[in-house]
C-alpha positions as CSV (number, residue, x, y, z in Angstrom):
1,M,-56.2,40.2,-10.2
2,A,-55.5,37.2,-12.4
3,N,-53.0,34.6,-11.1
4,L,-50.2,34.5,-13.7
5,S,-49.2,31.0,-12.6
6,N,-52.4,29.8,-14.4
7,Y,-50.8,30.7,-17.7
8,F,-47.5,29.0,-17.1
9,P,-45.8,26.9,-18.2
10,I,-46.7,27.8,-21.8
11,S,-47.8,24.7,-23.7
12,D,-49.2,26.3,-26.9
13,P,-46.8,25.4,-29.7
14,T,-47.2,28.9,-31.3
15,L,-46.3,30.7,-28.1
16,I,-43.5,28.2,-27.3
17,F,-41.9,29.0,-30.7
18,F,-42.4,32.7,-30.2
19,V,-40.6,32.6,-26.8
20,V,-37.8,30.5,-28.2
21,L,-37.3,33.0,-31.1
22,C,-37.2,35.9,-28.5
23,V,-34.5,34.0,-26.6
24,I,-32.5,33.4,-29.7
25,L,-32.8,37.1,-30.6
26,L,-32.2,38.6,-27.1
27,A,-29.6,36.2,-25.6
28,P,-26.7,37.3,-28.0
29,I,-27.6,41.0,-27.3
30,I,-27.5,40.5,-23.5
31,M,-24.5,38.2,-23.5
32,G,-22.7,40.7,-25.8
33,K,-23.2,43.4,-23.3
34,L,-21.7,41.2,-20.6
35,R,-18.8,40.0,-22.8
36,I,-19.9,36.4,-22.4
37,P,-20.0,33.9,-25.3
38,H,-23.5,33.6,-26.9
39,I,-23.6,29.9,-26.5
40,I,-23.6,30.2,-22.7
41,G,-26.4,32.7,-23.1
42,M,-28.5,30.1,-24.9
43,V,-27.9,27.4,-22.2
44,L,-28.5,29.8,-19.3
45,A,-31.7,31.1,-21.0
46,G,-32.8,27.5,-21.2
47,V,-32.1,27.1,-17.4
48,L,-34.1,30.3,-16.7
49,I,-37.2,29.5,-18.8
50,G,-37.3,25.8,-18.1
51,Q,-39.2,23.8,-15.6
52,H,-36.4,24.0,-13.1
53,G,-36.2,27.8,-13.4
54,L,-39.1,30.2,-13.9
55,D,-41.1,27.4,-15.5
56,I,-42.1,29.6,-18.4
57,L,-42.0,27.0,-21.1
58,K,-42.9,23.3,-21.2
59,R,-40.3,21.2,-22.8
60,D,-42.5,19.7,-25.5
61,D,-41.7,17.5,-28.5
62,S,-40.4,20.4,-30.5
63,F,-37.3,20.6,-28.2
64,E,-36.7,16.9,-28.8
65,L,-37.0,17.3,-32.6
66,F,-35.2,20.6,-33.1
67,G,-32.7,19.7,-30.4
68,K,-31.7,16.5,-32.2
69,V,-31.6,18.4,-35.5
70,G,-29.3,21.0,-33.9
71,L,-27.0,18.4,-32.5
72,Y,-26.8,16.7,-35.9
73,Y,-26.2,20.1,-37.5
74,I,-23.2,20.8,-35.2
75,M,-21.6,17.5,-36.1
76,F,-22.5,17.8,-39.8
77,L,-20.9,21.3,-40.0
78,A,-17.9,20.0,-38.1
79,G,-17.4,17.3,-40.7
80,L,-18.3,19.6,-43.6
81,E,-15.6,22.0,-42.7
82,M,-12.9,19.5,-42.0
83,D,-9.6,19.8,-44.0
84,I,-9.6,16.3,-45.5
85,E,-6.1,16.7,-46.9
86,G,-4.9,17.9,-43.5
87,I,-6.4,14.7,-42.0
88,K,-4.7,12.5,-44.5
89,R,-1.3,14.2,-44.0
90,H,-1.6,14.1,-40.2
91,K,-3.6,10.9,-39.6
92,K,-1.1,9.6,-37.1
93,T,-1.3,12.8,-35.1
94,F,-5.1,12.7,-35.1
95,L,-5.1,9.0,-34.0
96,S,-2.6,9.7,-31.3
97,F,-4.5,12.6,-29.8
98,G,-7.8,10.9,-30.1
99,L,-6.5,8.0,-28.0
100,L,-4.9,10.4,-25.6
101,T,-8.0,12.5,-25.1
102,F,-10.1,9.3,-24.6
103,I,-7.8,7.3,-22.3
104,I,-6.7,10.0,-19.8
105,P,-10.2,11.2,-18.8
106,F,-11.6,7.7,-19.0
107,V,-9.0,6.3,-16.6
108,L,-9.3,9.3,-14.2
109,I,-13.1,9.1,-14.0
110,Y,-13.1,5.3,-13.7
111,L,-10.8,5.4,-10.8
112,T,-12.7,8.3,-9.2
113,G,-16.0,6.5,-9.5
114,L,-14.6,3.2,-8.3
115,Y,-12.5,4.4,-5.3
116,L,-13.7,7.9,-4.4
117,M,-17.4,7.6,-5.0
118,N,-17.7,3.8,-4.3
119,Y,-19.7,3.0,-7.4
120,S,-19.7,-0.4,-9.1
121,V,-17.2,-1.3,-11.8
122,I,-19.9,-1.1,-14.5
123,T,-21.2,2.3,-13.3
124,S,-17.6,3.7,-13.2
125,L,-17.0,2.4,-16.7
126,L,-20.1,4.3,-17.9
127,L,-19.1,7.5,-16.2
128,G,-15.7,7.1,-17.8
129,C,-17.4,6.8,-21.3
130,I,-19.4,10.0,-20.6
131,M,-16.4,12.1,-19.7
132,A,-14.0,10.6,-22.3
133,S,-16.3,11.7,-25.1
134,N,-17.0,15.3,-25.8
135,T,-19.3,17.5,-27.9
136,L,-18.1,20.4,-30.1
137,I,-20.4,22.8,-28.3
138,A,-18.1,25.7,-28.9
139,Y,-17.6,25.0,-32.6
140,P,-19.8,27.9,-33.7
141,I,-17.4,30.3,-32.0
142,V,-14.6,28.9,-34.2
143,G,-16.7,29.6,-37.3
144,R,-17.4,33.2,-36.2
145,Y,-13.6,33.8,-36.2
146,G,-13.1,32.0,-39.5
147,L,-10.7,29.4,-37.9
148,Q,-12.5,26.2,-39.1
149,R,-9.3,25.1,-40.9
150,H,-6.8,26.1,-38.3
151,H,-4.6,23.1,-37.4
152,S,-5.7,23.1,-33.7
153,V,-9.4,23.1,-34.8
154,T,-9.0,20.2,-37.2
155,L,-7.0,18.3,-34.7
156,S,-9.7,18.8,-32.1
157,V,-12.6,17.8,-34.4
158,G,-10.8,14.7,-35.6
159,S,-9.9,13.6,-32.1
160,T,-13.5,14.3,-31.0
161,M,-14.7,11.7,-33.5
162,I,-12.1,9.2,-32.4
163,S,-12.9,9.6,-28.6
164,L,-16.6,9.6,-29.3
165,F,-16.3,6.4,-31.4
166,L,-14.3,4.7,-28.6
167,S,-16.8,5.8,-26.0
168,L,-19.6,4.4,-28.0
169,V,-17.8,1.1,-28.5
170,V,-17.3,0.8,-24.7
171,L,-21.0,1.8,-24.2
172,A,-22.0,-0.8,-26.7
173,A,-20.0,-3.3,-24.8
174,I,-21.7,-2.4,-21.5
175,V,-25.1,-2.7,-23.1
176,G,-24.0,-6.0,-24.7
177,I,-23.0,-7.4,-21.3
178,F,-26.5,-6.6,-19.9
179,E,-28.5,-7.8,-22.8
180,Q,-26.5,-10.4,-24.7
181,G,-23.5,-11.2,-22.5
182,N,-19.9,-10.5,-23.4
183,G,-19.5,-13.1,-26.1
184,W,-17.8,-13.3,-29.4
185,N,-21.1,-13.2,-31.3
186,F,-21.8,-9.7,-30.0
187,W,-18.5,-8.2,-31.0
188,L,-18.6,-9.9,-34.4
189,V,-22.1,-8.5,-35.1
190,F,-21.0,-5.1,-33.8
191,V,-17.9,-4.9,-36.0
192,C,-19.9,-6.0,-39.1
193,K,-22.5,-3.3,-38.5
194,V,-19.8,-0.6,-38.2
195,L,-18.1,-1.8,-41.4
196,V,-21.5,-1.9,-43.3
197,M,-22.3,1.7,-42.2
198,F,-18.9,3.1,-43.3
199,A,-19.0,1.2,-46.6
200,G,-22.6,2.1,-47.3
201,L,-22.3,5.8,-46.7
202,I,-18.9,6.1,-48.5
203,I,-20.3,4.3,-51.6
204,L,-23.8,5.8,-51.7
205,I,-23.5,9.5,-50.7
206,P,-20.8,10.6,-53.3
207,R,-22.8,9.0,-56.2
208,L,-26.1,10.5,-55.1
209,T,-24.5,13.9,-54.5
210,R,-22.8,14.1,-57.9
211,W,-26.0,12.9,-59.7
212,F,-28.2,15.4,-57.9
213,L,-25.9,18.5,-58.1
214,R,-25.3,18.0,-61.8
215,R,-29.0,17.9,-62.6
216,Y,-30.6,20.4,-60.2
217,S,-29.3,23.9,-59.5
218,D,-32.3,25.2,-57.5
219,A,-31.1,26.5,-54.2
220,V,-34.0,25.1,-52.1
221,M,-33.7,21.7,-53.7
222,Q,-30.0,21.5,-53.1
223,Y,-30.4,22.5,-49.4
224,I,-33.2,19.9,-48.9
225,F,-31.0,17.2,-50.6
226,V,-28.2,18.0,-48.2
227,L,-30.5,17.7,-45.2
228,A,-31.9,14.4,-46.6
229,M,-28.3,13.0,-46.8
230,L,-27.6,14.2,-43.2
231,F,-30.6,12.5,-41.7
232,M,-30.3,9.4,-43.8
233,S,-26.8,9.0,-42.4
234,A,-27.8,9.7,-38.9
235,A,-30.7,7.2,-39.1
236,F,-28.4,4.6,-40.7
237,S,-25.9,5.2,-37.8
238,D,-28.7,4.6,-35.3
239,L,-29.7,1.5,-37.0
240,M,-26.2,0.1,-36.9
241,G,-26.1,0.6,-33.1
242,L,-24.1,3.8,-33.0
243,E,-25.3,7.3,-32.1
244,G,-26.8,9.3,-34.9
245,I,-24.2,12.1,-34.3
246,F,-21.6,9.8,-35.7
247,G,-23.4,9.3,-38.9
248,A,-24.1,13.1,-39.2
249,F,-20.4,13.8,-38.8
250,L,-19.5,11.1,-41.4
251,S,-21.9,12.5,-43.9
252,G,-20.5,16.0,-43.5
253,L,-17.0,14.6,-44.0
254,I,-18.0,12.8,-47.2
255,M,-20.0,15.7,-48.6
256,S,-17.3,18.4,-47.9
257,R,-15.8,17.5,-51.3
258,Y,-19.0,18.8,-53.0
259,I,-19.8,21.8,-50.9
260,P,-17.0,24.4,-51.2
261,H,-16.5,26.6,-48.2
262,V,-17.2,29.8,-50.1
263,S,-20.2,28.6,-52.0
264,P,-23.8,29.9,-51.6
265,L,-24.9,26.4,-50.6
266,M,-22.5,26.4,-47.7
267,N,-23.6,29.8,-46.7
268,R,-27.2,28.7,-46.5
269,I,-26.4,25.6,-44.5
270,E,-24.5,27.6,-41.9
271,F,-27.0,30.4,-41.8
272,I,-30.1,28.2,-41.2
273,G,-28.3,26.0,-38.7
274,N,-26.8,28.9,-36.7
275,A,-30.0,30.9,-36.8
276,L,-32.5,28.2,-35.6
277,F,-31.5,24.6,-35.1
278,I,-28.3,25.0,-33.1
279,P,-29.8,27.6,-30.7
280,Y,-32.9,25.4,-30.2
281,F,-30.6,22.5,-29.2
282,L,-28.7,24.7,-26.7
283,I,-31.8,26.1,-25.1
284,G,-33.2,22.5,-24.8
285,V,-30.0,21.4,-23.0
286,G,-30.4,24.3,-20.6
287,M,-34.0,23.3,-19.8
288,L,-32.8,19.9,-18.5
289,I,-30.5,21.5,-15.8
290,D,-31.8,21.8,-12.2
291,V,-29.5,24.3,-10.4
292,K,-31.4,23.8,-7.1
293,L,-30.0,20.3,-6.9
294,L,-26.6,21.8,-6.1
295,F,-28.0,22.9,-2.7
296,G,-29.9,19.7,-2.0
297,G,-26.9,18.0,-0.3
298,G,-25.9,14.3,-0.8
299,N,-23.5,12.8,-3.3
300,I,-24.8,14.8,-6.2
301,V,-22.6,17.8,-5.4
302,W,-19.5,15.6,-4.8
303,L,-20.1,13.6,-8.0
304,M,-20.7,16.8,-10.0
305,L,-17.5,18.3,-8.7
306,A,-15.6,15.1,-9.3
307,L,-16.8,14.9,-12.9
308,V,-16.0,18.6,-13.6
309,I,-12.6,18.6,-11.9
310,F,-11.2,15.2,-12.9
311,G,-13.0,15.1,-16.3
312,T,-11.8,18.6,-17.2
313,A,-8.3,17.9,-15.9
314,G,-8.1,14.8,-18.0
315,K,-9.0,16.7,-21.2
316,A,-6.6,19.5,-20.2
317,V,-3.7,17.1,-19.6
318,A,-4.3,15.4,-23.0
319,A,-4.6,18.8,-24.8
320,Y,-1.5,20.4,-23.4
321,T,0.5,17.2,-23.6
322,M,-0.2,17.1,-27.4
323,T,0.5,20.8,-27.7
324,H,4.0,20.2,-26.1
325,V,4.7,17.1,-28.3
326,L,3.7,19.0,-31.5
327,R,5.5,22.2,-30.3
328,L,2.4,24.3,-31.0
329,P,1.8,27.8,-29.6
330,L,0.1,28.0,-26.3
331,S,-2.9,29.6,-27.9
332,S,-3.4,26.4,-30.0
333,G,-3.3,24.4,-26.8
334,H,-6.0,26.6,-25.3
335,M,-8.1,26.1,-28.5
336,I,-7.6,22.3,-28.3
337,F,-8.6,22.2,-24.7
338,G,-11.5,24.5,-25.2
339,L,-13.0,22.5,-28.0
340,T,-12.5,19.1,-26.4
341,S,-13.6,19.9,-22.8
342,A,-17.4,20.4,-23.3
343,H,-20.0,17.7,-22.8
344,A,-23.6,17.9,-24.0
345,A,-26.1,15.7,-25.7
346,G,-23.7,12.8,-26.1
347,A,-23.3,12.6,-22.3
348,I,-27.0,12.9,-21.9
349,A,-27.7,10.2,-24.4
350,M,-25.2,7.8,-22.7
351,S,-26.8,8.6,-19.3
352,M,-30.3,7.8,-20.7
353,V,-29.0,4.5,-22.0
354,G,-27.7,3.8,-18.4
355,M,-31.1,4.6,-17.0
356,R,-32.6,1.7,-19.0
357,L,-30.2,-0.9,-17.7
358,E,-31.6,-2.5,-14.5
359,L,-29.0,-3.8,-12.0
360,S,-31.7,-5.3,-9.7
361,P,-35.4,-4.7,-9.3
362,G,-35.9,-1.0,-8.9
363,H,-32.2,-0.2,-9.2
364,Y,-30.7,1.1,-12.4
365,L,-27.2,1.6,-13.6
366,V,-27.9,5.4,-13.7
367,D,-30.2,6.9,-11.1
368,N,-31.7,10.4,-10.9
369,G,-28.8,11.6,-8.8
370,I,-26.2,10.6,-11.4
371,L,-28.3,12.0,-14.2
372,N,-28.7,15.4,-12.5
373,S,-24.9,15.4,-11.7
374,V,-24.2,14.8,-15.4
375,V,-26.6,17.5,-16.5
376,I,-25.1,20.1,-14.1
377,M,-21.6,19.0,-15.1
378,I,-22.7,19.8,-18.7
379,L,-23.5,23.4,-17.7
380,F,-20.0,23.9,-16.1
381,S,-18.2,22.2,-19.0
382,C,-20.0,24.3,-21.5
383,I,-19.1,27.5,-19.7
384,I,-15.4,26.4,-19.4
385,S,-15.3,25.3,-23.1
386,T,-16.9,28.4,-24.5
387,L,-14.8,30.9,-22.5
388,V,-11.6,29.1,-23.2
389,T,-12.4,28.7,-26.9
390,D,-13.5,32.3,-27.3
391,N,-10.3,33.6,-25.7
392,A,-8.1,31.2,-27.7
393,S,-9.8,32.2,-31.0
394,K,-9.1,35.9,-30.3
395,A,-5.5,35.1,-29.4
396,I,-5.0,33.1,-32.6
397,V,-6.5,35.7,-34.8
398,L,-4.3,38.4,-33.2
399,E,-1.2,36.3,-33.7
400,R,-2.1,35.6,-37.3
401,D,-2.9,39.2,-38.1
402,S,-0.2,40.9,-36.0
403,A,2.2,41.2,-39.0
404,P,1.1,42.3,-42.5
405,S,1.2,39.4,-44.9
406,K,3.6,40.0,-47.7
407,D,1.7,37.5,-49.8
408,V,-1.4,39.6,-49.5
409,Q,0.4,42.9,-50.2
410,R,2.0,41.4,-53.3
411,R,-1.4,40.6,-54.8
412,D,-3.4,43.4,-53.4
413,D,-4.4,44.7,-56.9
414,E,-7.0,41.9,-57.2
415,T,-10.2,43.3,-58.8
416,I,-12.2,40.8,-60.9
417,L,-14.3,42.0,-63.8
418,L,-17.2,39.8,-65.0
419,P,-18.5,40.7,-68.4
420,V,-21.8,38.8,-68.7
421,K,-24.5,38.5,-71.3
422,Y,-26.3,35.1,-71.1
423,R,-28.0,34.1,-67.9
424,E,-27.4,30.3,-68.4
425,I,-23.7,30.8,-67.9
426,A,-23.6,33.9,-65.7
427,D,-24.2,32.1,-62.4
428,G,-21.3,29.8,-63.0
429,L,-19.0,32.7,-63.8
430,V,-19.9,34.4,-60.5
431,N,-19.3,31.2,-58.6
432,L,-16.0,30.7,-60.3
433,A,-14.9,34.3,-59.4
434,I,-15.9,33.6,-55.7
435,L,-13.8,30.5,-55.7
436,V,-10.7,32.1,-57.1
437,R,-10.8,35.5,-55.2
438,N,-8.8,36.2,-52.1
439,P,-11.2,36.4,-49.1
440,K,-8.6,38.1,-47.0
441,L,-8.8,41.2,-49.2
442,N,-12.6,41.1,-48.9
443,R,-13.1,42.9,-52.2
444,G,-16.2,42.6,-54.2
445,L,-16.7,41.6,-57.8
446,I,-17.6,43.8,-60.8
447,G,-20.5,42.7,-63.0
448,L,-20.6,44.3,-66.5
449,H,-23.2,44.1,-69.2
450,V,-22.3,45.8,-72.5
451,V,-25.0,46.5,-75.1
452,Y,-24.8,47.8,-78.6
453,D,-25.8,51.4,-79.3
454,D,-28.6,50.5,-81.7
455,D,-32.3,50.5,-81.9
456,A,-32.7,47.7,-79.3
457,R,-30.5,49.6,-76.8
458,R,-33.4,50.4,-74.3
459,T,-34.7,46.8,-74.3
460,N,-31.2,45.3,-73.9
461,Q,-30.4,47.7,-71.1
462,E,-33.4,46.6,-69.1
463,K,-32.5,43.0,-69.7
464,G,-28.9,43.8,-68.5
465,H,-30.1,45.4,-65.4
466,R,-32.3,42.4,-64.5
467,L,-29.4,40.0,-65.1
468,L,-27.0,42.0,-63.0
469,E,-29.5,42.3,-60.2
470,H,-29.8,38.5,-60.2
471,L,-26.0,38.1,-60.1
472,Q,-25.9,40.5,-57.1
473,Q,-28.2,38.1,-55.3
474,V,-26.0,35.1,-56.3
475,A,-22.9,36.9,-55.0
476,S,-24.6,38.1,-51.8
477,A,-25.5,34.5,-51.0
478,S,-21.8,34.0,-50.4
479,E,-21.6,37.3,-48.6
480,V,-19.7,38.9,-51.5
481,N,-20.5,42.4,-52.7
482,M,-20.9,43.1,-56.4
483,Q,-20.7,46.4,-58.2
484,T,-22.7,46.4,-61.5
485,Q,-22.7,48.5,-64.7
486,V,-24.7,48.4,-67.9
487,R,-22.6,50.1,-70.5
488,V,-23.6,51.3,-74.0
489,A,-20.9,50.9,-76.7
490,A,-20.5,50.7,-80.4
491,N,-18.0,48.0,-80.0
492,I,-18.4,45.3,-77.3
493,A,-14.6,44.7,-76.9
494,N,-13.9,48.4,-76.5
495,G,-16.8,48.7,-73.9
496,I,-15.2,46.0,-71.8
497,K,-11.7,47.5,-72.1
498,H,-12.9,50.9,-71.1
499,A,-14.8,49.5,-68.1
500,F,-11.6,47.5,-67.2
501,K,-9.6,50.7,-67.0
502,E,-12.3,52.7,-65.2
503,F,-12.7,50.1,-62.4
504,D,-8.9,49.6,-62.4
505,A,-9.5,45.8,-62.7
506,S,-6.8,43.2,-62.5
507,E,-8.4,40.4,-64.5
508,I,-11.4,39.3,-66.5
509,I,-13.5,36.1,-66.2
510,M,-16.0,35.6,-69.0
511,G,-17.8,32.9,-70.8
512,M,-16.6,31.4,-74.1
513,H,-18.4,31.9,-77.3
514,I,-21.1,29.2,-77.6
515,H,-23.7,30.7,-79.8
516,K,-22.7,29.6,-83.3
517,E,-25.8,31.3,-84.9
518,V,-24.3,34.7,-83.9
519,S,-20.8,33.8,-85.3
520,P,-19.4,30.5,-86.5
521,N,-15.9,31.5,-85.4
522,F,-14.4,29.8,-82.4
523,W,-13.7,33.1,-80.6
524,G,-16.9,34.9,-81.7
525,T,-17.0,38.5,-82.8
526,F,-14.9,40.3,-80.2
527,A,-12.9,38.0,-78.0
528,Q,-9.7,38.2,-80.1
529,S,-9.9,42.0,-80.1
530,L,-10.3,41.9,-76.3
531,Y,-7.3,39.6,-75.4
532,N,-5.1,41.4,-78.0
533,G,-6.1,44.8,-76.7
534,L,-5.6,44.0,-73.0
535,S,-2.3,42.7,-71.6
536,R,-3.9,41.6,-68.3
537,Q,-5.2,38.1,-67.3
538,I,-8.4,36.9,-69.0
539,M,-10.1,33.6,-68.3
540,F,-12.5,32.3,-71.0
541,V,-14.7,29.6,-69.5
542,R,-17.0,27.0,-70.8
543,L,-18.9,25.2,-68.0
544,K,-20.5,21.9,-68.8
545,Q,-21.4,21.0,-65.2
546,P,-21.5,22.7,-61.8
547,L,-18.0,23.5,-60.4
548,N,-18.6,21.7,-57.1
549,T,-19.0,18.4,-58.9
550,L,-15.5,18.6,-60.5
551,R,-13.1,16.0,-59.3
552,K,-9.9,17.1,-61.0
553,I,-8.3,20.0,-62.8
554,Q,-5.9,19.4,-65.6
555,V,-3.7,22.2,-66.7
556,A,-1.7,22.4,-70.0
557,V,1.3,24.8,-69.4
558,P,3.3,26.1,-72.4
559,S,7.1,26.2,-72.1
560,R,8.6,29.3,-70.7
561,A,5.4,30.2,-69.0
562,E,7.3,30.9,-65.8
563,Y,9.0,33.9,-67.5
564,E,5.7,35.7,-68.1
565,P,4.8,38.6,-65.6
566,G,1.4,37.0,-64.8
567,F,2.8,33.5,-64.0
568,H,2.2,33.6,-60.3
569,R,-1.2,35.2,-60.7
570,W,-2.7,32.3,-62.6
571,V,-1.0,29.7,-60.5
572,E,-2.5,31.3,-57.4
573,R,-6.0,31.4,-58.9
574,L,-5.9,27.8,-59.9
575,A,-4.5,26.8,-56.6
576,R,-7.4,28.6,-54.8
577,L,-9.9,26.9,-57.1
578,A,-8.4,23.4,-56.4
579,E,-8.3,24.2,-52.6
580,N,-11.9,25.4,-52.4
581,L,-13.2,22.6,-54.5
582,D,-11.0,20.1,-52.6
583,C,-10.1,18.4,-55.9
584,R,-6.9,17.2,-57.4
585,I,-4.9,19.3,-59.9
586,E,-2.5,18.0,-62.5
587,Y,-0.1,20.1,-64.5
588,H,1.3,19.1,-67.9
589,G,4.3,20.9,-69.2
590,R,8.1,21.1,-69.4
591,N,10.1,20.2,-66.3
592,E,11.4,23.8,-65.9
593,S,7.8,25.2,-65.7
594,L,6.6,22.4,-63.5
595,N,9.4,22.9,-61.0
596,H,8.5,26.6,-60.6
597,I,4.8,25.7,-60.1
598,N,5.7,23.1,-57.5
599,H,7.9,25.5,-55.7
600,Y,5.2,28.1,-55.5
601,L,2.5,25.6,-54.3
602,T,4.9,24.2,-51.7
603,R,5.4,27.7,-50.2
604,H,1.9,29.1,-50.5
605,H,-0.6,26.2,-50.8
606,P,0.9,23.0,-49.3
607,G,-2.5,21.5,-48.9
608,V,-3.3,21.4,-52.7
609,R,-3.2,17.9,-54.1
610,A,-1.0,18.6,-57.1
611,T,0.7,16.2,-59.5
612,F,3.1,17.0,-62.3
613,T,3.3,15.2,-65.7
614,R,5.9,16.0,-68.3
615,M,4.6,17.1,-71.7
616,G,7.6,17.5,-73.9
617,H,6.0,19.4,-76.7
618,W,2.8,21.4,-77.2
619,N,2.0,19.1,-80.1
620,E,1.1,16.5,-77.5
621,L,-1.9,18.5,-76.3
622,P,-4.5,16.4,-78.2
623,L,-3.1,13.3,-76.4
624,L,-4.5,14.7,-73.2
625,A,-8.1,14.2,-74.4
626,S,-8.1,10.5,-73.5
627,T,-7.3,11.4,-69.8
628,I,-9.9,14.1,-69.4
629,H,-13.3,12.9,-68.1
630,E,-16.6,14.6,-67.9
631,D,-16.0,15.7,-64.2
632,H,-12.6,17.3,-65.1
633,L,-11.8,20.9,-65.8
634,F,-9.3,21.3,-68.6
635,V,-7.3,24.5,-68.4
636,V,-5.2,25.7,-71.3
637,V,-2.7,28.4,-70.4
638,T,-2.1,30.1,-73.7
639,A,-0.2,33.3,-74.8
640,R,-0.6,36.3,-77.0
641,K,1.5,36.7,-80.1
642,G,4.9,38.3,-79.5
643,T,5.2,37.2,-75.9
644,I,7.8,34.9,-74.3
645,S,5.8,31.8,-74.1
646,Y,4.0,32.2,-77.4
647,K,4.5,29.4,-80.0
648,S,3.1,28.9,-83.5
649,A,1.4,25.7,-82.3
650,L,-1.1,27.9,-80.4
651,E,-2.5,28.9,-83.8
652,R,-4.1,25.5,-84.0
653,L,-5.7,25.7,-80.5
654,P,-9.3,26.5,-81.7
655,D,-9.3,23.5,-84.2
656,E,-7.8,21.2,-81.6
657,I,-10.3,22.1,-79.0
658,E,-13.2,21.7,-81.4
659,K,-11.9,18.4,-82.5
660,H,-10.7,16.8,-79.3
661,F,-12.2,18.7,-76.4
662,S,-15.7,19.7,-77.6
663,G,-17.6,18.3,-74.6
664,T,-15.1,19.2,-72.0
665,T,-15.5,21.7,-69.2
666,L,-12.9,24.2,-70.4
667,M,-10.9,27.3,-69.4
668,I,-8.6,29.1,-71.8
669,L,-6.4,31.4,-69.8
670,F,-4.4,34.4,-71.1
671,P,-2.0,35.5,-68.4
672,D,-0.6,39.0,-67.7
673,Q,2.0,39.6,-70.3
674,Y,4.6,42.2,-71.4
675,G,3.6,45.0,-69.0
676,A,0.9,47.6,-69.6
677,Q,-0.7,47.9,-73.0
678,P,-0.1,51.3,-74.7
679,D,-3.1,53.4,-75.2
680,S,-2.1,54.5,-78.7
681,M,-1.8,52.2,-81.7
682,T,1.7,51.5,-83.0
683,F,3.1,49.7,-86.0
684,A,4.9,47.3,-83.8
685,S,1.9,46.0,-81.9
686,S,-1.4,45.9,-83.7
687,Q,-4.7,46.2,-81.8
688,H,-6.5,43.4,-83.6
689,Q,-5.6,40.1,-85.1
690,E,-7.8,37.8,-87.1
691,E,-8.4,34.2,-86.0
692,M,-6.9,32.9,-89.2
693,S,-3.9,34.5,-90.9
694,A,-3.9,35.2,-94.7
695,Y,-1.2,32.6,-95.1
696,Q,-3.4,30.0,-93.4
697,A,-6.4,31.0,-95.5
698,V,-4.4,30.6,-98.7
699,G,-3.1,27.3,-97.5
700,E,-6.6,26.1,-96.7
701,W,-7.9,27.2,-100.2
702,I,-5.0,25.3,-101.9
703,R,-5.7,22.1,-100.0
704,A,-9.4,22.4,-100.7
705,K,-8.7,22.7,-104.4
706,R,-6.4,19.8,-104.4
707,S,-8.8,17.6,-102.6
708,G,-11.5,18.6,-105.1
709,V,-9.3,17.5,-107.9
């Protein structure tokens, strides 16, 4: 009978990758049965199959490569999903907790190493650095519960970076003492390197990102570009003397402005990272752990217990102290403690640095005993962190969802209809709809393609089906469902209106007329009939560049807009758009309207960066042209004839847009107005109005005659 030990450990790269994929597939299934967080399953699987377990796999170079990619991925996602405005508003809180969660564990472990374990001052300082920093090992759990922007999570992530940075500074000082001495030259060079890194990334990444995303829309190219920025930042950070994880986090923080959280690109980034790179990293960490050392006696058990007990206690004291100071719920305290209590690759990296520092011939700052204690401590800290974070996440979700949200109930009629015809603008319309929809309702979109009932009907129907199938794929990339319908009608506007009623839609998002060869009119052949025949909200959109490259939204608000039935609907949609794009929004209008908008945003969207500028009269609209740049979205809130906010100046809107805003990314918004539109035609409310009245046509003819004379 063949000896199976001859075939292990597996060293063939193909088989190694196969086994790792099996672990990634089976670990969540088994851990789910045991009600244990999946992250622990990955680490324990690494212990089991590694050289210190069953010795099934050899820890080859792939674990170094994919492990480092996975670690960078975790830090990059953490930065990408940070609430930048929340950080700015609470920067003092982040700094305070960052100092607290660094100082308390650092002092506890330093005193433990110096007086309890009888280590040298320099070794105790290094152990203090290891335990003062932490790794967001449990962060994927937060993403699974959709709590990335919860205050306790952003506080934990921000403080993690501060504590990590301070730990790296102390580590750099320790290395500097060994290699260069503790002189002024070392600190001057170190500070200059850090400043150069920050300035270089902050200046370079936004410019490259805007340039690339405006020119290339291919999904694969965009993803590769994001990875390139991630590893460029990590490499630059390593070059400057900091760990690459710091550069990875900083790149995510900078690029969060250009990758909306509900975008297909964000979905791809999270999917690939959580499916492959992050599990590979966790399995690799587990393969370093030698559980047998726990039973080998000596100082290793005592050191491991000291690190786990005092290091975890230090993080707990910092977390719950901050929770008490900020008067947060206990569940938020558990979340903060859970996220900040884990140690992983950062601790290993610092230990590896210590193993290179020679105290005396044959004696190093970190020996094998300390290294193994640190690695086993990592296992226990990961278990504590993931269990606490998972339970805290459940508690927060239950607290948040225990009472029905009045805000959701008030707007629960949201059903967005997307009439599409041209593929070059259809993708942008779907992305816009995803950005303005309410994810809490989890409702899909409705894609509609209307074709004329003529001789080309069959051909146009086939084209419509292909277009809508493509749009379903675009929507599914953001995990949004889309119903589709290809409709035959003798009149396009009537076809859209009938579909609107059949699907019981709440609003329409569609492209503006851009094909002048079909119709030279500003609105085209059917848009006027559509917005006059429907009293519900319609957004006409002209996209000149990708939405995620927009830096500002400017909104022109007519006077008395706050009296329209659909006022809060369009304010809500634009607020969501600004929030998801993380861009500024500026409203122009009368003080009365602006005050109502400000009040709504303060109550429902306090994180939106909104400014308000008085526009005394609608005639001042052309003056806004000089303030609108190519990376701005200009929104004109208009009105239908006979409504409260309608004014005769709106008749000139097509001419003013053609003259002053021809190259602008534009949205013309008709809000919900005067209740439901009657099905039957009446003399008081006509079903169609021409773009130019007869009086205007006569006036234009007279002026033309006079100029000819």
